[in-house]
Steps between C-alpha positions, in 0.01 A plus 500: 500500500480871559216747430610563142439136428148533625459819297584301189256224602226752555554665156503158331184388693319793318617370159803334336768750410848542352772650708466813297124515572572459871747788506253722301216438759726559794649826355153637434311380801736401784797721463406721795508209750708216351777489252688223340756557231450328158816306564342342813174386344645210305698359796189514714298331229764231471489439879118477477523256215757286698254458783203427268319832567503613148532332160656647189360457156631641172308651219608644182493880455454693175712777652814301570636198691285241666329634815511326835173521668468419877189366673433427864454127589264354763801481747575859424148605556498324836824661600366842409171445702701368796716817489198725459341351809807528721507757783752779465791455735618855504437845354649497148811712481588740227806661370523868414815635363385857574474433878832317493670808337330743727614309804854590387403841372742686731780361285407722210379844422139609588421577140577141399246372759245746381563390142462139594161560671368727211586222248342233724188709529476526114561130463217420754271750328562335164425155664184633656391635156563161348304323771201741438512402131507135588219548741283668238572229252418222758171685589403544134603165352524243779220575755326163438823302530517262804828666613373860464466563870844364572650714227323813642629418848863475391467820283340690780791401733746634230302814459493564877862413553593731222295789648663440836837501337427828318392664826813363675719654222332841548550482875869383452571775252367769738710342791818493282446857389446605853814325623716609215 
């Protein structure tokens, strides 16, 4: 089992969902720190079903074919709780294509590196704006929910990381312009 399996268990522990519902929640609320492609969700759900951590039920839908709804089992809930209580073994790693490209920036023209960082800064600014919108929605509509504090903590992390990335982009653009 990997962390993505536990992500699905956590989402299903909140309420039963279809694969589509899972993807929708992830894209809106978790996209800044965890991504799973739509094509990965069902294989993960199948694996969870094989080990009896989720069960699948089917319900008819007025909008189309029968929907498959997944729910967490007692075994799945126990596995989720065990994972939540484990100590971290290392600092989580991240992958950043911008840093990877800049590492080899001497292979291309300076203007390409500047464009790369400008585009990245805009993407991060857009993400930050989206997180601010989600934060407002959570504050307005979910402040009495039992998970409110945890949602705020993850959103605040995303907002602070976004701000740091925006500041890094400004610093990097200045350095690249000085060097070029």
